[in-house]
N, C-alpha and C positions, 0 to 999 in steps of 0.2 A: 867381911866388917860391916858393911850396911845392912848384912841379914843380923847380926848381933845386936846392933842398935836398935835397929825395928823390933828385935823380940825384949828389951829390956823394960822394968815397970814403968821409969819413967818418960820414956819413949813412946807406950801405950796410951799413958793418961796425956800427955802432951798431943797425940793424934787427935785423942776421944774431944779433947777439951777443941781443939781446932775444927774438927767436924761439927760439934753440937753449937759451936759458936755462929755458925751460919744459918742454924735453927729458929724460928721464932717460937717465943714460950708460951706457954696456954693462955688464951685470950689477950694476947698481946698484936697487936698490928703491926703488919709486916713494911717497915720504911727504908727507903735507900740508906745505905752505912754512910755513916761520916768519912768521906775518905782520906783525909787530914787525922783524925782521930785514930782509925784502923792504923795509918803507917805511924803514929807514935808509939802506939802498942808492939805494933811488929818490930820496931828497933830496939823498945826496950827487953822485949823476948829475946831477941838473938843478943844480946847483951850479957845476960844473966846464964845462958848455956855455956856449958863446957866447952873447951877447945875442939875434944873430940867431936861432939854434936852439933859445931859450928860447921864439920869438914863434910858431915853426911848431908846427902840429899833428901829431902821430905816431899813426898808427891803431895798435892794439895788437892782434893777432891772439890770440882764446883757442883753446882745444883743439879746440873744435867747429869754428873755421874751417879745421881742416888736413883736406886729402882723408885719406880712408882707407876700410875698408868700411861699407857704408849699414847704420846701424843700424835695427831693426824695431820699429815702435810696435804698442802691443796693439790687437787689433781688436776693434773697439765694435759689439754688435749694436744694432740700433734696436729700440725697444720698439713694439708694436701692439695696438690693441685687440680684445680677446678679445668677442666677439658672445655668448657665452655667459652673458657677465656681464648683460647683460639679462634674462634668466630668472631670474638670482640676483639682482640687486638689481633690485625692481620699481621703485623711483624713479630709476634710471639712464636717461639721454638718451645718443644718440650722433648728431654732426652729421657726416656724411657728405664735406661739402664741406670743414669746416675743420679735419676729423680731430680732434675734440678730444669731449670727453666733461664732463656736468654732473649736477646733482641737480634733476631737475623740482618736487620739494616746496620746497627752498631758493629757489628761482627763484618758486613760487608767491606763496610766502609771504614774499615780499621781505627775504631773508637775504643778507649780504654775506661770501662767502667763497670759498675755492681752487676749490670746487666749482660756483659760479656762473658764472663767467668762463673758459668753453672749455678747460679742463683738458686737459693730455696728457700727463700723469705715468699712465701706465697700467700702472698696478699693483694687484694685489690688495689689497695694503696699504694701498694710499692709500685704497680704497673702503673697507675695513673702518675705516682709521682716520675718515674722513668719518661713518660711521654711528655712530660712537661720539660725534660732537661735540654740543655742545649746541644749536648752531644745528639739526642735523638733526633732533635727539631732539624739540623744541620744533615744527619743521614737520609731523612727523608727528605729534605728538598734536593739533596745531590741525587737519589733514585729517582725522582719525577724527572729532573734533569737527563738524566742517561736513559730513562724510557723514551722520553720524547724525540729524543736523538737516534735511539734504536729503531723506533718507528720510520723515521725520518728516512733514515740508512736502508730501511728494509723495503719502502716504497720504494729508493730510488733503484734499488737495486733490482726488483722485481720489475718495473718499469723496464731501464736496460735491457732485463733478461726477456722479458716483452719484445721489443724492438730488435734483439737479437733472434729471437725466433721466427719475427717475419721475416727478417732478411734471408733464412738460412731456408724457409720456406719457398719463399720468393726465386732464390738461385736456383732449387730443386726443381720447382715447377718450370722455368727455363730449360733445366738441361732433361727433364723428361719430354716437353715438348718440340725440343730440337730447334730452339730460338737463340739467336745470336745473344752470347753475355752482353753486348754491348744497350741491350733493350733492358738491363737490369735496372738503371737509373730512371728511366722513364716510367718502368712498372712500378717505382717507390714513389714518382711523383703521383702518379694516378692515384696508388694507394694513400696517399695523404690527401689528395683533392678531394678522395671521398671518406675523409675523416676517420681514417683507419687509426683507432687508439695508439699511442706510443710511437708512433712511426717517426715523429720528430727527434725522438731519443737518439736515433742515427746520425744525427748530427752535433758532435761534441762541442767544436769551434769551428770557426770560421776557417782555418785552415786543416781542421781534422774532421773526417766523417766517415761512413761507413756504407757511402751511397756510391761508392766509384766501380766502374769496372774490373780493376784490380783487386779489390776487396771480394768482388763476385767469382772472380776467378778462386781466390784464393779459398773460399768456402766450398765452391765445387770439388777443388781437391782433396778437403777435410771430409764431405761429406763421401767422396769414393774410397777414402782411405779407410774408412770405418765400415763400409760396406764389404770392401777387401778385407778387412780383418774379420768379420763375422762368417765371412765364405769359406778363410782358410780354415776355420774351426770344424764347419761343416767336411771339408775336405779331409780333415788329418783323424774326423770323426768315422768315417766311412770305411768299413772292413776292407774296401777293394776301390778302385778309381779307374776309368777309362777316360781316354783323352779323343776329342775331336780337334781336327785341324784343317786350316786351308790355308794357301797364300792367294795374295792378288795385289793390286795395285788402287793406290784411291787416286783422286782427280787431279793430284798434283805428280802423279806418275811416281810415288813413292813406294817401295816395294813393302807391303804389311802381311803379316800372318796374325790370325785370329786363333783363338784356342778356347774351346770348351771343355768341361768335364762333367763326367756323369758318374754320380755318387748314390749310395744308398744308406738311408738314415737309421734311427732305432726302431722306428716303427715298419722295416722293411719296405719303405715305400723308395723308388728310384726319382732321381730328379736330375736334370741337366742344367748345368749352371754356365754364364759366360765368365771367362778367367779374366783376358786379355785381349788386347788389339796393338800388337807391337812393331813397330820399323824393324825390318831385316836388312842385312845388307848383300846377303847372296842367298840364292834359294837353291842352293846345293842341299843333298841329304845331310850331310855332316855340319850344315850352317843351322840350318831348321833344329838339328838334332841338340846344337849347344843352345841355340835359345828356348827350346823345351827345358833342356836340363837347369838352364839359370831359373826358370819360372816356378821351376819342381822346389829350388833350393832356396828361394826368398828368405828372408828373414822372418819367424813367425809361421812359416807354410813349407816345411819340410814332407816331401812326399818320398820316400825311398821307391827304387825301380822295381823292388820286388811287389809293391802295392799295387804297379799300374797292371792291370790284365788285360786293357782291349785298346786299341788304337783305330779311330775311322778315319777313312781319309777319301779322297774323291778318286782314286784310284791312279794318280798320274805315278810315273816311275818312279820319280823323286821322292815319292813318299812311300810305295810299297817294295821299291826292291830291297831284296835282302842281302844284299852286298854293300855297295854305297849309298842306298837307300834310308829313310829315317828308319822304317822298318827294322831293316839289319841293325844299325845302330842299337835301336832299342831290345830285339831279341837277344844281344850279345849281354845287355842287364840282366833282362828277365828271358829265358826261353820259354817260360809258362805262358807268354802273352801272346794274342793271337792280333794279326792285324784285320781288320773287316773293310772291305771296299764296300763304299755308301750303296745302299739297296736304289736308290730314288738315282744315282747317278748310272748306274748299271742299269736300270729301265730305259733311262734315256739313250744312252748307246743302243737296246735294244731296237726301238721305234728307228732310230736314226740311219742304223747301220743297214737295218731291214728295208727300209725306203730307196736306199742308196742301192741296191741289190737290183731295183726295179728300175729300168731304163726311162720307163713314161715317167715315174713318179720323181726323178730326180728334174726332168724339165717341168713337171708341175709347179714342185718347189720353186724353182727358178722363175717361173710365171709368176706366182704370187709375191716374191721378194722384188720384181721389178714394178709390179703393180703398187706396191705400198710407195717405194720412192719417186714414182710415176704423179702420185698426189700429195706427196709430201712436198714435193718442189713448188707446188703452185696452190695457194689459196683460193683462185678462180675455179680451177678444178674441183676442189672439195666442195665449193659452195654449190658448182653445177650438179655434181653428183646428190648432195642433200637434197637439192631442190627435185630431182628425179625421184630419188626414195620417198620424198614425201608427196608426189603426184602418183608414185605405184603402191602407197600403204605398206611400205617396208621401212623399219627401223632405220635411223639416221645413223650410219655408223661409219667409222674411219675405218680404212681398210688396215690390217696390224701387221707387224713386222714378225718374221720369222726367227728366233734366234736360238743358237745351236747351245748355248748357255743356259735359257731358260726351258725348262723342262715341258711346260705347259704352252708355250709359244705356237708350236705348229698348230696344237688342237686349236686354239683361239683363232688363230689367223683364216684356218679352211673355216669355223664356225661363222665368220664375219661374210666370207666369201658365200656362203651356203645361203645366208638368211638376206644377203643382198643381191643376189646372182641376178635377177632381172633388171634391177636399175645398173649394175655395172654393165649387162651386154646392151643396155640402151644407151649407157653413157658412149661406148665406145664405138658402137654402130653407129651413131649420129655427131660424133666427134671428128672435125677433119685433120686433126694434128695426125701426122705419120705415126707417131707411136702408138696414138691411140687405134688407127687402122691395123697396126702388127697386132696389138692385144686381142684387138677384136677378132681377129682372124684365126688366133690361137685358142681364144674362149669359146666361139661358137662351136668348136669341133664337138662331137658326141663325145668322146672320149673325157674330154675337162669336165662337161657338166657331170658325166656319170663318176667320174673318178672324186669329184667333190662330194657327192652323195655315199659313194663308197666309204671314202674318208671320215664322213659322218657316223658309218656303223663301226670302223675299225677303231678309230682314235679314241673313243670315250670308254671302252673297254681298258684299255691301255692308260686312259687320264686319270679312271676313277683307282686304280691299282697305284699311281705316282701319286696321287693326294693321300691314300691310305699310309704309303710309305714315307710322308711329310710329316706325318704327328708328332706333335713333341715326345709323347712318351708311348712309343708304339709298342706293342707285346712283341715279343720274339716269336713268341708261337705264330702271329698272324701273317708271316712273310711266307711261310709254306701254303698256307690256307688261299691268300690271294692270288698265288700264282697258279696254285691248279684251278682256283674258279676263273682265271682269266684263258688257261689253255681250254677249257671245257667251252667255253663261250666262243674262242674263234674255232674250234672246230665244229660248233653248232653252225656259225656264221659262213663258214667254208661248205659247209653242206649243202646251205641252201633251206637249211629247216624252218627258219625264222619268216614269218611274212609280216612283221611289223617293223621292217628294217627300211633304212631311208632309201635305199634302191628300190625296193619293192615299192616305195611313196612315190619315187621318180616314174618307175613304169606305170604306175594304176592311176595317179591322178597329175602329174605335171606332163607328160607327154601325150601327145595326139599325133596321129597319123596323117598328112595331108599330101595327096599327089605323090603318096609311096614314100616321103619324108616324114623326117622325127622333128615335129614343131614343140619346142618348150616354154609352157605356160601360154600358148596362143600367139606369141611374137616372134620370137625367133626360130627361124629354120636350122638344124643341127646338121651338119657336115661330116665328109670324114668316115674310118671304119669305126667298128663297133667290138673293140676289145677289152671291153670291161670286166667280162669274165676271166678270162685270162689273167688281168691288171690283178683282181680280186685274189686269184688262186698264189698268184707268184707273192703277193705281200703276206697274205695270212700265212704261207709255208714257211717264209724268212723270219716272220715275227715268232714263230712256234721254234725255229730251228735258232736263233738268237736266244729266246728264253731258257732252252735248254742248256745252251753255251754258258749265258750268264749266271744262273740259276740251276745247279745241276743238282739232281737228284739224287747223291750217292752217298754210299755208306761215310764218306770221310768229311760230309757237311756238317760242321760243329753247330750251324744257325740252326737248321733243320733237327739235329739230336734235342738242340734246348729244347724244342716244341713239344717233347713228350713230358715235359713237367708242368705242363698245362691242363693234363691228363683229362682232356674233354670226352673223347670216345668212352669213357670207363664205363658208363651208363649203358651201352649199347651193347657191351661184352657180354657173354658169359664170363661163368666163374671159371671156367677152363681157359678161355681167351684171355682173361683179366691177369692169370697168373703169367702167361710168356710175352704180355703185351709190353711194349718201350723198351723189350731189354736188347734188343741189338743197337738202338741207337743209345741207351745208358752204356753199354761198352764203348762207342765213340767215345763219349766223355771221360770215362773211365781212363781210356788211352792217352787221351789229351790232359787231365789233371790227375789221374792217379797213379803216373810214374816218373820217376826221379829224371829229371832234365839236366845235361851236363853242356856248359860252352867253355871256352878256353878262359873267361873271366870268372863265371860264377858255377856254382851248382846249386839248382833248384828244387827243395823237396818237393815232395807230392802234396797236394792240397788235400786229398780224399783217401781215405783209405779205402782200395777196391773192395774186399770182401764185406765189410760194414757197410759200404755203399748198396752192395746188390742185396744187403738182407734188410736194410733201411726200404728199399724199392719195392722189394716183396709186400713189405707191411702197410706203408704209405696208402697203397693204392686201395686198400681196405678199409683203412682207417677215412678217407676222404669221402667214400660212399656211407660208412657206416654213419659219420657225423653229419653227413649232407653238406659239407663245403659247398661253397660257389664257386663256379669254375669257368666263370664269363672272363674274368680276367688272370694272368698268372699272380699279378700283384696280390690282388686279395686273399688269391687261395693260399701264397707261402707267408704271409703275413698273421693268418689264422695259424696255421703251424707253425710259426715263429712265436706266435704267442703264449700258444697251449702246450706245443709239443716240442719244444726247444732243447730239452736235453735228450729226444729220443730219436732225433734225426739230422746230427750235425753234419754228418757228409753231405745229404740232401739239400741241407740249407744252404752249403758252401755252393754248391753248383747253381741252388736258384739266384743267389746272391750274381754269382758271375753273369747268369742268363740276364738277370733284370738291367744290369749295369752295361750290357754287350752295346758298342756304341754302332747298329747296325746302319744308321744313316746320318748324314752329315747336312741335313737342312738346316738343321740350328746355325753351322757357319756360313750359309748362305745369307740367313734371317741377319747374321752378324755383319756382312756384308753390306747390306742392303742400309743396315743401321749408319754403317760408316758412311755411305755415298750419301745419306740423306743428311748427316751432320758436316762431314766437310765436303763442301760444295763451292761452285765457281766464285761464289761472292763471300766463302769463307776458306778459302785455300789456304790461307796464311797460318791457320791452326796447326801448333804444333802437335807431333804425335803423342805426346804426354796429356796433353789437355783435351785432345780426343778420346785418349782412353779413359781420361775421370769422366768427361759425358757418356760415353758407353756403358760405362760401369752403372752409373746413375740410372742410364736409361733403360739398360736390358736387367739389373740386378735391383735397381732401387725400389720396385713394387709399385703400386699404384698409388 
């Protein structure tokens, strides 16, 4: 219906009229229409329209609806964030993704304003206006106060930490130097007197401070715990482990067990470490085995028996017995493991047992022991002997004691007598004491003087070998080399081929014949028979015999078999000789580690493949020569092979690892007992076993 009304002539006329009524006539100015007049006219028109027209809706066009020239709108330039504002307003933050800015301080301190909710009013005036608001000023004040508090707290914490570090270093130094823990407080007093910074922070209050002996003891325990944790990681990381152990008593007659471990690191470098020094209730093989198992299974340090491939001991039956001895219990857990009788102990047995087979030398050693106690009991005798030594231009030395458990003590005692023999003879011949006359009668004998010179020829050969056998990281290949060298030197001495010996010096320089009698250094007429040559032959023969018994050169000696891995003779062998060199010793190792071993408790799988091991051995000899690898030390050689050819020689690297961790001597255990006795002294005999263990851990494993 609306369409029919709009199409009628009357509607068209009215529509046209309504439109034209808004248009100005020609030459007529445009003025705003009178609103009241317009309203009256509109009412009149509405009243005269018919009922149908009043019900219709007529759209009125406004001036903007009339087509005409396009009107230009003003160009709006969008506002952008200026990144220089970040430099000028330190609290301002800009979010690239949201294209909005905010105040970091107001947000941090929980304010709610226009600058805390992605503000896009990018104007300098907006920033300046915000900087002057109460919210922002409160946030700035809070931030400044917080910064000052934080700096104060940080300064306080740093000072406390520095003071704690001083305390830890002080206790560490005390343990390293073997000083009494009671010296801790006086050490801190000294540091405070020397103006050591922050030391006063150890005094918290009048009643609470960290300068007491109890605090020092707790810090020592803490340091020791950290060191043990680090060692536990090394033990578990090593492919194999060997243990060295010995038992003794401390000054309080407490039974103690000292334990060391020999391990291999990722660079194929072996090392020996102090593990523990613990109190034991019994020294039976089973009791020691139980203590060792407890150490192996401590929390954070679990070492399976299959990983323990060597056990180094002093050779006592309780250690080496395969039945109820420690070795027997360990072999039942791991039949692949080997027991090593300490080579230094074996060598000490060689010399002591050899000397005991020569009757005169037994009496000779007893005389030296008697002389030691003769002077030990009297300061006046020592002073008189010292005066005689000065007069005769001999060194002022005290007579030394011979200890069976100290490997070099015999040589040191004999050397002292040799260097002051003229003074000793003068002292005893001039002293009126009955004991002095008895010693003078013994020492003036030709055989006593000659035996002293003889022992100075023989003992250095053995002592030199003993010193080598006590090296911390002794190369296993050196054992046979040293034993063979000592044999050759003794054979040469026995034959009398060397004219640089002490015996030769005695006959050529220090003895003269006056009236058919031998005179020593022009002062002392020697008496008695001349059996020195017989004594020499007996002693050397016995030493050679004991060397063969203690260091057998047979096909079953695993230590000697390991020595082929050093490959030192390769350069001097022809190609055909190299082809077969070392094969016999290799078979000894294959028999030990390339066959399955079974006990009632376990079955140990082979560690190496026999066939692959033989093929690797044939190739590695040519490789070492071709590459020119150094063979001075077995460690260096196999470190190179491990670094550059690890995948080519897995079986030989396993054998090399076993050779490098072999506990061929227990000199480290003796060092551990020396450290124990230096720590728990007569003045510190109340130190608990745990505290002694903590101190030894720091002293022996803590480093410099």
